[in-house]
N, C-alpha and C positions, 0 to 999 in steps of 0.2 A: 231477470228482465226488470224487476222493480228497481234494482240497483242501477242498471243502465239508465233508466228513465230519470231517476233522481240525480244521477251524475250529469245527465244532459241538461236537465232543468237548472241545476246549480251552475253549470258552466255558462248557460245562456244568461242567467241572472247575474253572474260575475261579469260577463261582457257588457251587459246593460249598465251596471253600476260603474264599471270602468269608463265607459263612454260618457256617462253623465258627469262623472267627476273630472273628466278631461276637458269639459266645456269651460269657456272663459266665464268668470263670475262677474266681470264688469259689463256695463251696458255699452254697446257699440256706439261709436261716435255717429251722431245724426246730423243731418243738414248738409249744407255745401260749404266747406271751409273756404273755398275760393271766393264765395260771395259773402263771407262773414256770418254764416248762419250755423247754428248748432253749438256744440260745446268744444272748448279748446282742450289742450292736453291735461290741464289740472282741474277739469270740471267747470271752468269759468266759461261763461258765454262769450263767444267772439262778438266783437262790436260793443260790448259793455265796458263802461269805464273801469279802468284797472287801478286808479288811484284817486285820492280825494280831489286833487286839482281838476282832473278830467271830469269827474262826476259834477263838481260845482260849475264848471264851464258849461256842461250840458244843461244844468238847471238854469243858469243865467241866460243862455240862448233862448230857452223856452219862455223865460220870464219877459225878455225884451219883446218877443213876438206877441206874447199874450197881452202885454200892456198896450201894444199898438192896435190890437184888434178887439180888445175886450168889449167895447160898446156895440160892436156889430153883432146883432142878434142872429144874422144869417150864418155866423161862424161859430155858433154854440158848440157843435160837435167837435170841431177842430180845437176850440178853446179847452174843452174838457180833456181832449187828448194831450194838449200842452200841459195842463195841470197834472195829468198822470205822468207825463215825462218828468216834470219837476219833482213830483213826489218820489218816483223811482230813483232819480239821481240823488236826492237828499237821503233816502234810506241807504243807498249804496255807500255814500260818503259817511253816514252816521256809523256804519258798521266797520269802518276802517280806522286804523290808528292814525293819529296826527302825524303828518310827515315830520321827519327828523329835523328839517330846516325851519319848522315853525317853533318859535321860542326855544331854540336849541340850548339856550343857557338855562332853561328850566329843566331840572332833572329830579330823579328820585320821587319822593312822595308828592312834591309839588307838581311834577309832570303827571302823576296819576290823577291828582286833583284837576289839573287843567284838562286832561282827557275826559274826565267825568263831566266837567262843565261844558265842554264841546259837545258831548253826546246829549246832555240835557238841552242845550240850545238847539240842536238839530231836531230833537223831539218837538220842541216848541214850534219850530218852523213847519214841521210836518202837520202838526195840529192846525196851524193857521192856514196851511195849504188846503186842508180838508174843509175849513170854513169857506175858502174861496170856491172850492168845488161845490159845496152844498148850496151856496148862494147862486152859482151859475145854473145849477140843476133846476132851481125854481125861478129863474130869470130875474134875479135881483142883482143886476150888473153893478149898480152903484155900491151895494154892500160888498160885492166881490172885489171891486176896484179898491175900496177902503182896506179890506183885508190884505189885498196884494201890496198896497202901500206899506202896510205894517210889516209884511214879509221883507220888503226892501229895507226898512228901518232896522229890522232884526239882523239882516245880512250885514249892513254897515257897522252895527254895533259889535257883532261877532268878529268882524274883520279888524276892528280897532282893538278888541280884547286880545286877539291873537297876533296882532301886529302884521296883518296881511294887507298888502297894498294892491289895489285893483283899480283900473281906470273907471270901472262902473260904480265905484263907491261914492255916489253923490246923492 
């Protein structure tokens, strides 16, 4: 009788282990792909910028809107959201390699150095955006506007360094 009980327990245990091992090990896709929510096939979030250009365009759109409404104290929460959007887009761009068409003639070690300079410039922009956010948090809109002007100057300088031409570089 004990042998049958042990055999039964072992076969039940074997079934449980087999079922557990047969379960998928990846997380199921969440959200609604039709509406652009959730994660895409490679773990990227749908609706998130997939390249440097898209990320920078997102940051620029937010900057334009922020500059136009920064002095309006009633839009503080919206302005903080815009700053967050800019920060997110800059972080996304910072973590991507420079596109191949940017300074395509620069290769090898020079390209590695250019990529490092690009990343350092992006870190500096993020720090300045944090200054803008901190000033907005304590209602120092003049200081926030000054820091945002510095971000714009950093943008123009980086575009000149990378030989990127954009109609907003003024």
